[in-house]
C-alpha positions as CSV (number, residue, x, y, z in Angstrom):
1,M,0.0,0.0,0.0
2,T,3.0,2.3,0.4
3,I,4.2,2.1,-2.9
4,Q,0.8,2.9,-4.6
5,F,0.4,6.0,-1.9
6,H,3.7,7.2,-3.1
7,G,2.9,6.4,-6.8
8,V,-0.3,8.2,-6.7
9,T,0.8,11.2,-4.6
10,S,4.1,11.8,-6.7
11,L,1.6,11.9,-9.8
12,G,-0.9,14.3,-7.9
13,L,2.0,16.5,-7.1
14,V,3.4,16.5,-11.0
15,L,-0.1,17.3,-11.8
16,V,-0.3,20.2,-9.6
17,A,3.2,21.3,-10.9
18,L,1.9,21.1,-14.6
19,G,-1.3,23.2,-13.3
20,I,1.3,25.8,-12.0
21,A,3.1,26.0,-15.2
22,A,-0.3,26.4,-17.3
23,V,-1.3,29.1,-14.9
24,A,1.8,30.9,-15.4
25,A,1.4,30.3,-19.2
26,F,-2.1,31.9,-19.3
27,Q,-0.7,34.8,-17.4
28,V,1.6,35.4,-20.5
29,S,-1.2,34.5,-22.8
30,W,-4.4,32.4,-23.0
31,V,-3.0,31.1,-26.6
32,L,0.0,30.0,-24.8
33,G,-2.0,28.5,-21.7
34,S,-4.4,26.6,-24.0
35,V,-1.5,25.3,-26.1
36,Y,0.5,24.2,-23.1
37,L,-2.6,22.2,-21.7
38,L,-3.1,20.6,-25.3
39,L,0.7,19.7,-25.2
40,C,0.4,18.3,-21.7
41,A,-2.6,16.1,-22.7
42,G,-0.5,14.8,-25.9
43,A,2.5,14.3,-23.6
44,A,0.6,12.2,-21.2
45,L,-0.9,10.0,-24.1
46,A,2.5,9.5,-25.6
47,I,4.2,8.4,-22.2
48,L,1.1,6.1,-21.6
49,Y,1.6,4.7,-25.3
50,A,5.4,4.6,-25.6
51,Y,6.4,3.7,-22.1
52,C,3.5,2.6,-19.7
53,A,2.0,0.4,-22.1
54,K,5.1,-1.6,-22.6
55,C,5.7,-2.2,-19.1
56,P,5.3,-5.6,-17.7
57,C,4.0,-4.3,-14.2
58,R,0.9,-2.8,-15.6
59,Q,-1.3,-5.0,-13.4
60,H,0.5,-3.7,-10.0
61,C,1.7,-0.4,-11.0
62,G,2.9,1.6,-8.2
63,H,1.3,4.8,-9.8
64,V,-2.1,2.8,-10.0
65,L,-3.8,5.0,-12.8
66,P,-1.3,4.7,-15.7
67,G,-1.1,1.2,-15.1
68,R,-5.0,0.8,-15.5
69,A,-4.9,3.2,-18.4
70,A,-2.1,1.2,-20.1
71,M,-4.2,-2.2,-19.9
72,W,-6.6,-0.7,-22.4
73,L,-3.9,-0.7,-24.9
74,K,-4.1,-4.4,-25.7
75,G,-1.7,-4.2,-28.9
76,R,1.4,-3.2,-26.8
77,R,3.5,-6.1,-25.4
78,P,6.0,-5.8,-22.5
79,G,9.5,-5.9,-23.7
80,P,12.6,-3.6,-24.2
81,Y,11.9,0.0,-25.2
82,T,13.0,0.9,-28.7
83,A,15.1,4.1,-29.5
84,V,11.7,5.8,-31.0
85,E,10.0,4.9,-27.7
86,S,12.7,6.2,-25.5
87,G,12.9,9.2,-27.7
88,A,8.9,9.9,-27.5
89,L,9.3,9.4,-23.6
90,V,12.3,12.2,-23.4
91,L,10.5,14.5,-25.8
92,A,7.1,14.5,-24.0
93,L,9.0,15.0,-20.4
94,A,11.1,17.7,-22.0
95,S,7.9,19.2,-23.1
96,L,6.1,19.0,-20.0
97,I,9.0,20.0,-17.8
98,G,11.1,22.0,-19.7
99,L,9.1,24.2,-22.0
100,P,7.3,26.1,-19.3
101,Q,10.7,27.2,-17.5
102,A,10.6,30.3,-19.9
103,W,7.3,31.7,-18.3
104,L,7.5,30.0,-15.0
105,W,10.9,32.1,-14.4
106,Q,8.8,35.4,-15.1
107,N,7.1,34.7,-11.7
108,L,9.5,33.5,-8.9
109,W,6.8,32.0,-6.7
110,L,5.4,29.9,-9.1
111,F,8.9,28.8,-10.4
112,T,9.8,27.7,-7.0
113,A,6.6,25.8,-6.3
114,F,7.0,24.1,-9.5
115,W,10.3,22.9,-8.8
116,M,9.7,21.9,-5.1
117,L,6.5,19.9,-6.1
118,T,8.6,18.3,-9.1
119,A,11.6,17.6,-6.9
120,V,9.4,16.0,-3.9
121,A,7.5,13.7,-6.8
122,V,10.9,12.6,-8.3
123,V,12.4,11.9,-4.8
124,Q,9.1,9.6,-4.2
125,I,9.3,8.1,-7.6
126,R,13.0,7.1,-7.4
127,T,13.2,6.0,-3.8
128,V,9.8,4.2,-3.3
129,V,8.1,3.4,-6.5
130,C,11.1,2.7,-8.6
131,H,12.7,0.7,-5.8
132,A,9.6,-1.7,-5.7
133,C,9.1,-1.8,-9.5
134,K,10.3,-5.1,-11.2
135,N,10.3,-3.7,-15.1
136,V,13.6,-5.1,-15.9
137,H,13.4,-3.1,-19.3
138,C,13.0,0.4,-17.7
139,P,15.9,2.8,-18.5
140,L,15.6,4.1,-15.1
141,R,16.3,0.9,-13.6
142,V,19.3,1.9,-11.5
143,R,18.1,0.8,-8.1
144,V,18.1,3.4,-5.4
145,R,19.2,2.4,-2.0
146,L,17.2,3.6,1.0
């Protein structure tokens, strides 16, 4: 149960951080905010398809919701990630986290909140969720010792 608690709360923290990035984008322009929200949805789908759907741990995913959603993608089989799938993951994460830095930097409070929430989520994921995961194909497979 602890793994799922940390998995779900880490995703929640990331969602709040992305919401903060969207708020910062809307402060610059409603078009920029709208485009960023659409980009977030597209990136989430790309991560789900390219990464989560190939994970052999979908049925007992520490993050819970992505694992359940990935089970709907029946055509995706567990196995090693291809260069295209890894590239899609990197591009999606860079879009979600890297892209909003320009407009987050314009508001130090939002910038700080974004990175504090993201940092806590990454620590939870790396120390608890990844530690318990059995996905031998994961590029983040390096075990973290507690």
